[in-house]
C-alpha positions as CSV (number, residue, x, y, z in Angstrom):
1,M,106.7,121.8,109.7
2,A,104.9,118.9,108.2
3,P,104.1,119.1,104.5
4,S,100.6,119.8,103.4
5,M,98.4,117.1,102.0
6,A,98.9,118.6,98.5
7,E,102.7,118.6,99.0
8,R,102.6,115.0,100.1
9,D,100.4,114.0,97.1
10,A,103.0,115.7,94.8
11,V,105.8,113.6,96.4
12,I,103.8,110.4,95.9
13,A,102.9,111.3,92.3
14,G,106.6,111.8,91.5
15,F,107.5,108.5,93.1
16,L,104.9,106.6,91.1
17,A,105.9,108.3,87.9
18,R,109.6,107.4,88.4
19,H,108.7,103.8,88.7
20,G,106.1,103.6,86.0
21,W,103.0,103.5,88.1
22,D,101.8,107.1,87.5
23,A,98.8,106.0,85.3
24,A,97.8,103.2,87.7
25,E,94.4,103.1,89.3
26,R,94.7,103.7,93.1
27,R,92.3,102.4,95.7
28,P,92.7,102.9,99.4
29,L,93.3,99.8,101.5
30,A,92.4,99.4,105.1
31,G,94.7,101.5,107.3
32,D,96.0,100.6,110.7
33,A,96.6,102.3,114.1
34,S,99.7,104.2,112.8
35,F,100.4,107.1,110.5
36,R,100.9,104.7,107.6
37,R,98.4,104.5,104.7
38,Y,98.1,101.9,102.0
39,D,96.8,102.1,98.4
40,R,96.3,99.2,96.0
41,L,97.7,100.1,92.5
42,S,96.3,98.4,89.4
43,R,98.0,98.7,86.0
44,G,96.4,96.3,83.6
45,S,96.9,92.9,85.1
46,D,99.7,94.1,87.4
47,R,99.1,94.8,91.0
48,A,101.1,96.5,93.7
49,V,100.6,98.1,97.1
50,L,101.8,101.7,97.9
51,M,102.9,102.2,101.5
52,D,102.8,105.8,102.5
53,A,104.7,106.2,105.7
54,P,105.5,109.9,106.1
55,P,108.5,110.9,108.1
56,P,109.2,111.9,110.8
57,H,106.4,109.7,112.3
58,E,107.3,106.7,110.3
59,D,110.5,105.1,108.9
60,V,110.2,102.5,106.1
61,R,113.8,101.2,106.5
62,P,113.0,98.7,109.2
63,F,110.2,97.3,107.1
64,V,112.5,96.8,104.1
65,R,115.2,95.2,106.2
66,I,112.9,92.7,107.9
67,A,111.0,92.0,104.7
68,E,114.3,91.0,103.0
69,L,115.3,88.9,106.0
70,L,112.0,87.0,106.0
71,S,112.0,86.5,102.2
72,G,115.6,85.2,102.5
73,F,114.2,82.5,104.8
74,G,111.7,81.5,102.1
75,Y,108.7,83.1,103.8
76,S,106.0,85.1,102.0
77,A,106.8,88.6,103.1
78,P,106.0,91.3,100.4
79,G,108.7,91.8,97.9
80,I,110.0,95.3,97.7
81,L,109.4,96.6,94.1
82,A,110.6,100.2,94.6
83,E,111.6,102.4,97.5
84,D,112.3,106.0,98.5
85,P,113.2,105.7,102.2
86,D,113.8,109.4,102.7
87,A,110.3,110.1,101.4
88,G,108.8,107.3,103.4
89,L,107.4,105.5,100.3
90,L,107.5,101.9,99.2
91,L,106.0,99.9,96.4
92,L,105.3,96.4,97.6
93,E,104.2,93.0,96.2
94,D,100.5,92.7,96.6
95,L,99.8,89.6,98.6
96,G,96.0,89.9,98.2
97,D,93.0,90.5,100.4
98,D,92.7,87.2,102.1
99,T,93.9,88.1,105.6
100,Y,93.3,85.3,108.1
101,T,90.6,87.5,109.6
102,R,88.6,87.6,106.4
103,V,89.2,83.9,105.5
104,L,88.1,82.8,109.0
105,A,85.0,85.0,108.8
106,R,83.9,83.1,105.7
107,G,83.9,79.8,107.5
108,S,85.4,76.4,106.9
109,H,83.2,75.9,103.8
110,A,85.1,78.7,102.1
111,G,88.6,77.8,103.1
112,G,88.5,79.2,106.6
113,D,89.6,76.1,108.4
114,E,90.6,77.6,111.8
115,D,92.7,74.8,113.0
116,A,94.6,74.4,109.8
117,L,95.3,78.2,109.5
118,Y,96.5,78.5,113.0
119,A,98.7,75.4,112.6
120,L,100.3,76.9,109.5
121,A,101.1,80.1,111.4
122,V,102.5,78.1,114.3
123,D,104.6,76.0,111.9
124,L,106.1,79.2,110.5
125,L,107.2,80.2,114.0
126,I,108.6,76.8,114.6
127,D,110.7,77.1,111.4
128,L,111.9,80.5,112.4
129,H,112.8,79.5,115.9
130,R,114.7,76.5,114.8
131,R,117.1,78.8,113.0
132,P,120.2,80.0,114.9
133,A,120.2,83.5,116.4
134,A,123.1,84.4,114.1
135,E,120.5,84.2,111.3
136,T,117.4,85.6,112.9
137,V,118.9,88.5,114.9
138,P,120.8,90.7,112.4
139,A,123.3,93.3,113.7
140,G,121.5,96.4,114.8
141,L,118.1,94.7,115.5
142,P,116.7,96.5,118.6
143,P,116.6,94.4,121.7
144,Y,113.3,93.9,123.5
145,D,115.0,95.1,126.7
146,E,113.7,96.3,130.0
147,D,113.4,99.9,128.9
148,K,111.3,99.0,125.9
149,L,109.1,96.6,127.9
150,L,108.6,99.2,130.7
151,T,107.7,101.9,128.2
152,E,105.0,99.7,126.8
153,V,103.4,98.7,130.0
154,L,103.4,102.4,131.2
155,L,100.8,103.1,128.5
156,L,98.4,101.6,131.0
157,T,99.2,104.1,133.8
158,D,99.8,107.0,131.5
159,W,96.6,106.7,129.3
160,Y,94.2,104.2,130.6
161,M,94.2,105.0,134.3
162,P,93.7,108.8,133.8
163,A,90.8,108.0,131.4
164,V,88.9,105.7,133.8
165,L,89.9,107.3,137.2
166,G,89.6,110.9,136.0
167,R,93.0,112.0,137.3
168,P,96.7,111.7,136.5
169,T,98.4,108.7,138.0
170,P,100.4,109.8,141.0
171,P,104.2,109.5,140.6
172,E,104.6,107.2,143.6
173,T,101.9,104.9,142.2
174,R,103.5,104.8,138.8
175,Q,106.9,104.0,140.4
176,R,105.5,101.1,142.3
177,Y,104.0,99.8,139.0
178,I,107.5,100.0,137.4
179,D,109.1,98.2,140.3
180,A,106.5,95.4,140.1
181,W,107.1,94.9,136.4
182,R,110.9,95.0,136.9
183,R,110.6,92.0,139.2
184,A,108.3,90.2,136.8
185,F,110.3,90.8,133.7
186,G,113.5,89.2,135.0
187,P,113.1,85.7,133.6
188,V,112.1,87.0,130.2
189,L,115.1,89.3,129.9
190,A,117.5,86.4,130.8
191,S,116.3,84.2,127.9
192,A,118.0,83.8,124.6
193,A,116.8,86.1,121.8
194,T,115.3,85.5,118.4
195,L,113.5,87.6,115.8
196,V,110.2,88.8,117.3
197,M,107.7,90.3,114.7
198,R,105.6,91.7,117.6
199,D,102.2,91.9,115.8
200,Y,101.9,88.3,114.7
201,H,98.1,87.8,114.6
202,V,95.3,87.1,112.2
203,D,95.0,90.7,110.9
204,N,98.6,90.6,109.7
205,L,98.6,87.1,108.2
206,I,97.6,86.4,104.6
207,W,96.3,83.1,103.3
208,R,98.0,82.1,100.1
209,P,96.8,78.6,99.1
210,D,98.7,78.9,95.8
211,R,102.0,78.6,97.7
212,D,103.4,75.4,99.3
213,G,104.0,74.7,102.9
214,I,104.6,77.6,105.3
215,R,104.9,80.0,102.3
216,A,101.1,79.8,102.2
217,C,101.2,82.1,105.3
218,G,101.9,85.6,104.0
219,L,103.3,88.1,106.5
220,L,102.5,91.8,107.0
221,D,103.3,94.5,109.6
222,F,106.7,93.4,111.0
223,Q,108.5,96.7,110.8
224,D,108.6,96.9,114.6
225,A,110.6,93.7,114.9
226,V,113.0,93.3,117.8
227,A,115.3,90.7,119.3
228,G,113.4,89.1,122.0
229,H,111.8,86.0,123.6
230,A,110.6,83.2,121.3
231,A,107.3,83.0,123.2
232,Y,106.2,86.5,122.2
233,D,104.9,85.9,118.7
234,L,103.1,82.7,119.7
235,M,101.5,84.6,122.5
236,S,100.5,87.4,120.1
237,L,98.8,84.8,117.8
238,L,97.0,82.9,120.5
239,E,96.0,85.8,122.8
240,D,94.6,88.1,120.1
241,A,93.4,91.5,121.3
242,R,90.8,91.6,118.5
243,R,89.5,88.0,118.3
244,D,88.3,85.3,120.7
245,I,90.1,82.0,120.3
246,R,88.7,78.7,121.6
247,P,90.7,77.5,124.6
248,A,91.0,74.1,123.0
249,L,92.6,75.6,119.9
250,A,95.0,77.7,121.9
251,D,96.0,74.7,124.0
252,A,96.4,72.5,120.9
253,M,98.6,75.2,119.1
254,T,100.8,75.6,122.2
255,A,101.2,71.9,122.4
256,R,102.1,71.8,118.7
257,Y,104.8,74.4,119.3
258,L,106.2,72.7,122.4
259,A,106.3,69.3,120.7
260,A,108.7,70.8,118.1
261,F,111.2,71.7,120.8
262,P,111.4,68.6,123.1
263,G,114.4,70.0,124.9
264,L,112.6,73.2,126.0
265,D,111.7,73.7,129.6
266,E,108.0,73.8,129.3
267,A,107.3,75.3,132.7
268,A,109.7,78.1,132.1
269,F,108.3,78.7,128.6
270,R,104.7,78.9,129.9
271,R,105.8,81.2,132.7
272,D,107.5,83.6,130.2
273,F,104.5,83.3,127.9
274,A,102.3,84.6,130.8
275,I,104.7,87.4,131.6
276,L,104.8,88.6,128.0
277,A,101.1,88.2,127.6
278,A,100.4,90.4,130.7
279,G,102.8,93.0,129.4
280,R,101.3,93.1,125.9
281,H,97.7,93.3,127.2
282,A,98.5,96.1,129.5
283,K,100.3,97.9,126.6
284,V,97.4,97.4,124.2
285,I,94.8,98.6,126.7
286,G,96.8,101.8,127.0
287,I,97.3,102.1,123.2
288,F,93.6,101.6,122.4
289,T,92.8,104.2,125.1
290,R,95.3,106.7,123.6
291,L,94.0,106.1,120.1
292,C,90.6,107.1,121.3
293,R,91.4,110.1,123.5
294,R,94.3,111.6,121.6
295,D,93.7,110.5,118.0
296,A,89.9,110.4,117.9
297,K,89.8,106.7,117.0
298,P,87.3,105.2,119.4
299,D,86.6,102.0,117.4
300,Y,89.4,100.1,119.2
301,L,87.6,100.5,122.6
302,V,85.3,97.5,121.7
303,H,88.3,95.2,122.5
304,I,89.0,96.6,126.0
305,S,86.9,94.0,127.9
306,R,88.5,91.1,126.0
307,L,91.9,92.5,126.9
308,W,91.1,92.8,130.5
309,H,90.0,89.2,130.5
310,L,93.3,88.1,128.9
311,L,95.3,90.3,131.3
312,E,93.5,88.9,134.4
313,R,94.1,85.4,133.2
314,A,97.8,86.0,132.7
315,L,98.1,87.7,136.1
316,A,97.1,84.5,137.8
317,H,100.5,83.1,137.1
318,P,102.7,83.2,140.3
319,A,105.5,84.9,138.4
320,L,103.3,88.0,138.1
321,A,102.3,88.2,141.7
322,P,103.9,91.7,142.2
323,V,102.0,93.1,139.3
324,A,98.7,91.4,140.3
325,E,99.0,92.9,143.8
326,W,99.5,96.3,142.3
327,M,96.5,95.9,140.1
328,A,94.3,94.7,142.9
329,A,95.2,97.9,144.9
330,E,95.3,100.5,142.1
331,L,92.9,99.1,139.4
332,P,90.5,96.8,141.2
333,P,87.9,95.0,139.1
334,E,85.2,97.7,139.3
335,T,87.6,100.2,137.6
336,R,88.4,97.9,134.7
337,V,85.9,99.5,132.3
338,V,85.8,100.8,128.8
339,P,87.0,104.4,128.9
340,A,84.7,107.2,127.7
341,A,85.3,108.3,124.1
342,A,86.7,111.7,124.9
343,T,89.1,113.2,122.4
344,N,90.6,116.2,124.1
345,E,93.6,114.6,125.8
346,K,97.1,116.0,125.0
347,D,100.1,113.9,123.9
């Protein structure tokens, strides 16, 4: 049985007291699509962030592990100030409020130089991917294997399709979908692995102009990191579910990345980029639908049209022909709509 809100508050109060933050002012920060909550703590001139990630839904250990790995590379991941993994509580270094999203919204006159910010984020990936796998893939890091990739793309058939078609997806239709993706994922699964942060986009990057070089790019939300294809995080950055990106900028940033790896097979990289993009967009369409219909969080539906545009563009690559054919038959263009904001679905 999950603890009550009062019981959870008492656990948090005890944690803060043990680490000298019990008298701190607490102010909620923007949450995300998970069970995690964040508070900014102020104690005189000191600042920290409280991550409240209640078990069993959340586990802070992967965050701590990856934060320490990234910090060891010299990147600006939040420092861990205190932790109680069993309680799902962390005190983190406060990297500030200047997410790329906010800085870009202020415009270039206020530091939001889009090209420069994206170049910085790409340069961090270049630095990461130049490191040997022995450094970037620690023992026990989960692989981005076929089972995980298929579980993600099935969010489309299991949540989005019932929402827009008004019926459960037939088992045989679902199996054909799985078979199509198995054929498409082959090249990706055969590639060498590196650390993949998985949600590498402007909402999770912090602008820190007080730091030099790639340390000016602060990192958030990497607790779901896996060992996977190097194209994934670049794709996540340049095919953002929540933000339109100029094609010229995306092309320039892809070229910047490729120029750093002259021995890379560019055609194979672009193929794998498209495969991973299609999988991610199918996944996120399903996640945003589930957030609406199961969790009563309809705000994410505003991004569905953008996601379908991105998914359709990725599906144009020949390597995705099996998935494109399935989509044309089972989810033709007239069905690619924003789901109704019903909230009575069951998990």
